[in-house]
C-alpha beads as a LAMMPS data file, in Angstrom:
LAMMPS data file: protein, C-alpha beads

141 atoms
140 bonds

1 atom types
1 bond types

-500.0 500.0 xlo xhi
-500.0 500.0 ylo yhi
-500.0 500.0 zlo zhi

Masses

1 110.0

Atoms # bond

1 1 1 -64.420 -95.596 21.451
2 1 1 -64.473 -98.534 23.722
3 1 1 -67.916 -99.649 22.904
4 1 1 -67.313 -99.027 19.105
5 1 1 -64.324 -101.161 19.124
6 1 1 -66.505 -104.205 20.225
7 1 1 -68.115 -104.389 16.727
8 1 1 -65.250 -103.091 14.477
9 1 1 -61.827 -103.673 15.867
10 1 1 -60.033 -101.218 13.784
11 1 1 -59.736 -97.716 15.495
12 1 1 -58.835 -96.104 12.276
13 1 1 -61.847 -97.462 10.528
14 1 1 -63.926 -96.327 13.333
15 1 1 -62.490 -92.807 13.458
16 1 1 -62.910 -92.643 9.570
17 1 1 -66.741 -92.909 9.627
18 1 1 -67.590 -90.903 12.971
19 1 1 -67.199 -87.460 11.488
20 1 1 -70.037 -87.910 8.849
21 1 1 -72.387 -90.001 11.177
22 1 1 -75.021 -89.755 13.748
23 1 1 -74.438 -91.565 17.074
24 1 1 -77.196 -92.899 19.133
25 1 1 -76.918 -94.377 22.529
26 1 1 -78.834 -96.557 24.868
27 1 1 -78.505 -95.838 28.528
28 1 1 -79.390 -97.434 31.860
29 1 1 -79.760 -95.389 35.023
30 1 1 -77.601 -92.594 33.363
31 1 1 -74.919 -95.091 32.055
32 1 1 -74.480 -95.689 28.314
33 1 1 -74.868 -99.308 27.574
34 1 1 -75.157 -99.436 23.971
35 1 1 -74.083 -97.188 21.083
36 1 1 -75.193 -97.219 17.210
37 1 1 -73.544 -95.219 14.440
38 1 1 -75.343 -94.297 11.159
39 1 1 -74.071 -92.442 8.179
40 1 1 -75.702 -91.237 4.900
41 1 1 -74.655 -93.246 1.882
42 1 1 -76.661 -91.604 -0.883
43 1 1 -80.012 -90.500 -1.721
44 1 1 -82.461 -91.934 0.527
45 1 1 -80.201 -94.454 1.996
46 1 1 -78.045 -94.763 5.236
47 1 1 -75.751 -97.357 6.471
48 1 1 -75.488 -98.752 10.125
49 1 1 -71.857 -98.637 10.485
50 1 1 -71.611 -99.935 14.202
51 1 1 -73.879 -101.260 16.834
52 1 1 -72.450 -102.511 20.237
53 1 1 -73.598 -103.342 23.793
54 1 1 -71.436 -103.263 26.795
55 1 1 -70.508 -106.900 27.416
56 1 1 -72.116 -107.056 30.828
57 1 1 -75.384 -105.971 29.221
58 1 1 -75.483 -108.178 26.344
59 1 1 -78.319 -110.824 25.853
60 1 1 -80.700 -108.650 27.752
61 1 1 -82.482 -106.796 24.785
62 1 1 -80.470 -103.653 24.685
63 1 1 -79.037 -104.248 21.162
64 1 1 -82.535 -105.136 19.833
65 1 1 -84.117 -102.169 21.412
66 1 1 -81.458 -99.765 20.075
67 1 1 -81.598 -101.318 16.689
68 1 1 -85.283 -101.103 16.339
69 1 1 -85.359 -97.445 17.739
70 1 1 -82.886 -96.877 14.821
71 1 1 -84.699 -98.438 12.199
72 1 1 -88.004 -96.601 13.274
73 1 1 -86.160 -93.130 13.517
74 1 1 -85.146 -93.555 9.796
75 1 1 -88.320 -94.605 8.792
76 1 1 -89.944 -91.645 10.260
77 1 1 -87.293 -89.431 8.406
78 1 1 -88.505 -90.896 5.126
79 1 1 -85.256 -93.058 4.405
80 1 1 -85.699 -95.342 1.458
81 1 1 -83.449 -98.246 2.848
82 1 1 -81.090 -98.740 5.662
83 1 1 -78.032 -101.066 5.090
84 1 1 -75.414 -102.800 7.113
85 1 1 -72.168 -104.925 6.673
86 1 1 -71.595 -108.071 8.597
87 1 1 -69.714 -111.179 8.651
88 1 1 -71.251 -114.060 6.773
89 1 1 -71.744 -116.179 9.963
90 1 1 -72.421 -115.551 13.604
91 1 1 -75.095 -114.383 16.001
92 1 1 -75.080 -110.752 14.265
93 1 1 -76.239 -112.297 11.048
94 1 1 -79.581 -113.644 12.575
95 1 1 -79.585 -110.266 14.818
96 1 1 -80.247 -108.320 11.492
97 1 1 -82.268 -110.768 9.632
98 1 1 -84.797 -110.923 12.578
99 1 1 -85.385 -107.136 12.167
100 1 1 -86.102 -107.772 8.492
101 1 1 -82.543 -106.970 6.837
102 1 1 -81.853 -109.179 3.790
103 1 1 -78.689 -110.265 2.181
104 1 1 -78.249 -108.209 -1.096
105 1 1 -74.531 -108.976 -1.986
106 1 1 -71.396 -110.353 -0.727
107 1 1 -67.996 -108.616 -0.636
108 1 1 -65.438 -111.646 -1.039
109 1 1 -62.331 -111.203 1.292
110 1 1 -63.395 -107.870 2.672
111 1 1 -61.981 -108.633 6.251
112 1 1 -58.773 -110.255 4.704
113 1 1 -58.170 -107.224 2.556
114 1 1 -59.379 -104.347 4.855
115 1 1 -58.073 -105.609 8.458
116 1 1 -54.566 -106.147 9.434
117 1 1 -55.272 -108.517 11.873
118 1 1 -57.736 -111.717 11.353
119 1 1 -61.047 -111.532 12.788
120 1 1 -61.929 -114.951 14.722
121 1 1 -65.243 -115.784 15.966
122 1 1 -66.104 -119.284 17.107
123 1 1 -62.609 -120.390 16.052
124 1 1 -63.353 -119.480 12.295
125 1 1 -61.713 -116.518 10.409
126 1 1 -64.301 -114.134 9.046
127 1 1 -63.120 -113.500 5.342
128 1 1 -66.302 -112.338 3.454
129 1 1 -68.674 -109.426 4.387
130 1 1 -72.439 -109.905 3.626
131 1 1 -74.329 -106.609 2.790
132 1 1 -77.739 -106.604 4.299
133 1 1 -80.583 -104.109 3.285
134 1 1 -83.699 -103.140 5.022
135 1 1 -85.858 -101.472 2.384
136 1 1 -88.784 -99.254 3.819
137 1 1 -90.730 -99.927 0.770
138 1 1 -90.802 -103.582 1.483
139 1 1 -88.560 -104.194 -1.375
140 1 1 -85.329 -106.010 -0.475
141 1 1 -83.176 -104.673 -3.050

Bonds

1 1 1 2
2 1 2 3
3 1 3 4
4 1 4 5
5 1 5 6
6 1 6 7
7 1 7 8
8 1 8 9
9 1 9 10
10 1 10 11
11 1 11 12
12 1 12 13
13 1 13 14
14 1 14 15
15 1 15 16
16 1 16 17
17 1 17 18
18 1 18 19
19 1 19 20
20 1 20 21
21 1 21 22
22 1 22 23
23 1 23 24
24 1 24 25
25 1 25 26
26 1 26 27
27 1 27 28
28 1 28 29
29 1 29 30
30 1 30 31
31 1 31 32
32 1 32 33
33 1 33 34
34 1 34 35
35 1 35 36
36 1 36 37
37 1 37 38
38 1 38 39
39 1 39 40
40 1 40 41
41 1 41 42
42 1 42 43
43 1 43 44
44 1 44 45
45 1 45 46
46 1 46 47
47 1 47 48
48 1 48 49
49 1 49 50
50 1 50 51
51 1 51 52
52 1 52 53
53 1 53 54
54 1 54 55
55 1 55 56
56 1 56 57
57 1 57 58
58 1 58 59
59 1 59 60
60 1 60 61
61 1 61 62
62 1 62 63
63 1 63 64
64 1 64 65
65 1 65 66
66 1 66 67
67 1 67 68
68 1 68 69
69 1 69 70
70 1 70 71
71 1 71 72
72 1 72 73
73 1 73 74
74 1 74 75
75 1 75 76
76 1 76 77
77 1 77 78
78 1 78 79
79 1 79 80
80 1 80 81
81 1 81 82
82 1 82 83
83 1 83 84
84 1 84 85
85 1 85 86
86 1 86 87
87 1 87 88
88 1 88 89
89 1 89 90
90 1 90 91
91 1 91 92
92 1 92 93
93 1 93 94
94 1 94 95
95 1 95 96
96 1 96 97
97 1 97 98
98 1 98 99
99 1 99 100
100 1 100 101
101 1 101 102
102 1 102 103
103 1 103 104
104 1 104 105
105 1 105 106
106 1 106 107
107 1 107 108
108 1 108 109
109 1 109 110
110 1 110 111
111 1 111 112
112 1 112 113
113 1 113 114
114 1 114 115
115 1 115 116
116 1 116 117
117 1 117 118
118 1 118 119
119 1 119 120
120 1 120 121
121 1 121 122
122 1 122 123
123 1 123 124
124 1 124 125
125 1 125 126
126 1 126 127
127 1 127 128
128 1 128 129
129 1 129 130
130 1 130 131
131 1 131 132
132 1 132 133
133 1 133 134
134 1 134 135
135 1 135 136
136 1 136 137
137 1 137 138
138 1 138 139
139 1 139 140
140 1 140 141
C-alpha cells in the first residue's frame, strides 16, 4: 500500500480498485521498486489506475520500464486501448505522453470533488484530471 499511496494519496480509493485489478511489480535484487495497477473498464479497454516507484529509485528508468512492460502486455492480450487519469500538469503528464498516450478529455474539478485534502504539486493545487488514452489501433480516441 505504501508505494500505491505515492501516486494516489487516498487509501480508500486505492482499496476500492485493488479487488478487480491486476498488479504488476518491478523488482531489483528481490526488492519491489515499482508497482502498477490495471483494471478492466469495458469491452477491450483497461485503465492504469496507479503506477509508482520507490522514491530512492525514481529517475532511474524503473517507472518507464514498468509502463512499457504493461503497455506491451495489454497489446499482446489484444486490448483495444489503455487509459489513465492524471493531473493537468507535472512530470507525470509528459511521462504518459512519451509512451504515446494522448489527452482525450478533461474532468473538471475532479481532484477538488473526490479528494478531501488538496493535492499540491510544485506549489500548485491539482483541480482538473486529464484522461489520456493509448489506442492500440493507432487511433487516439
